[in-house]
N, C-alpha and C positions, 0 to 999 in steps of 0.2 A: 504494499499499500504506499509505503513512503519511498519507493524507488524513483529514481530519475532515469529516464530513457534518453539516450543520444541516438539521433536519427541523422544519418550522414547521406546526402545526395547532392551532388554538385549542382544539378539543374533544379532540384527541389520539386520535380514533377513525377517521380517514380510512383506508379500506381500501388505496388506492393507495400511501400511505406505509407502512402496516403490512406489506404484501406485499413491500416492498423491504428491510426490516430484515434478514431472515435472509440475504439475498444479500449485503448490505453487510457484515454480521458475518463471513460466510464469507471475505470479501476482506480481513478484518482491519482494517476502517475503524472509527474511533471516531465515535460519534454523539452530537451535542448536540441535545436536544429543547427546543422552545420550545412550551409548552402551558399551558393554564389549571390544570392539575391534576397533581401528582406521581403520582397514582393512574391516570391515563389509561393505556390500552394502550400508546401510543406512548412515553410517558415511562418506563413500567416496562421497555421494551425498550432505551432508550437508555443511554449510558454516563454522560451528564451531563444535567442538567435545569435550565432557566431558566423561571421563572414568568411567565405572561402573565395572571395572575389580575387582574381588574378588577372594580370595583363595578358599573359601568354603562357601556354604550357611549354615545357622544355623540349618536347617532341618536335622535330624539324617541320612536321606538317600541322603542328598545333591541334592535333586531335587525341592522341593518347594521353591519358591522365598521368602527368608526371609531376609537375609543379603543384597541382591541386592536392594530389595524394600526399606529397611531402608537407604541405601546409596543414592538411588534415591531421597527419600524425603529430606535427608540432603543436597544434592547437589542443589535441587530445592530451598530450604530455603537460602542457601548461595547466589545463583544467584539472588534471589529476594532482599535480603538485600543489596547486591552490586548495584543492579539497583536503589533501593530506595534512596541510598546514592548518587549515580551519578546524579539522576534526582531531588534531593532535595524534594523528595516525603514526604509530610507532613501528620499530622493526619487528617487534613481537606481533603486532596486529598483522603486519604483512606476512610474516612467516606462518601464522595460523591460517591464512587464506591460501597459502602456497607451500604446504608442508613437504611436498616432494622436491622443492627447488633448493638451490644451495643454501640460502638464508634459513629456510625452514629446517633443513637438516642440521645446519650449524647451531641453531638455538634449541632444537627439540631432541635431536637423536643423541643418545647417551651410549657409552661404551657397552653397557649391559644389554642394549637393544641389538648390538651386533655381535656380541660375544658368542662364540661356538664353544661348547664344552664337551661334545661328543663327536665321534667319528673324526678324530684329529689326525693329521699326517705326521705320525711319529716315526722317526727313523734312527738307527744305531750309527755310531761313529764309523763303522766299517761298511756301511751301506754304499753300493756303487752310485755313482752320479746318475746313471740311467735309471736305477730303481727309485732313487730319490725324486727324480722328475716324474716318474709314473705315480708315485705316492702322492705327490703334490697335485698332480692333475686329477687324480681320482677323487681326492678329497676337496678340491676346488677352493683351496685357500690361498694359493700363490706362494706358499711358504711351507717349510717343514720344521718339526720340532726335534731337536737332537736330544735323545734320551739314553741312559744306560740300561743294562739288563733288569733293573728294578723299576723301570719307567720313570726315573728321576731326571730332571734336566741336567744336561751336561754343561 
């Protein structure tokens, strides 16, 4: 109910987006539009408007969206940075929404989560290099643990 929807359309006349607006409004969502004109159909229906107006695309024939897509990305980044600051969004908040990413793993994954205590690649000091590689490959840990006859670390 409190979601804000970003609707991005350079021309602002995409039927698939225009058809969604009434449904989103009925659900009380606020809509931010990114279009080239505040007079486009989409911009007029949105609650807030951000301009994607450019003089020319970088494409040599001025047709492929190049400059406009870069501007869209930059505006989205600026909007995100402003919202993060306004909401005091922390690294922990970010990590909780992205637990599989580097920051999420750095903040939330502990050694105990990765620790393997069974099926360990144990080798004796007289194990051949070939057999050590086989043991490491079979146990899939990328290393081997050197132990004596009593299975104590050497």
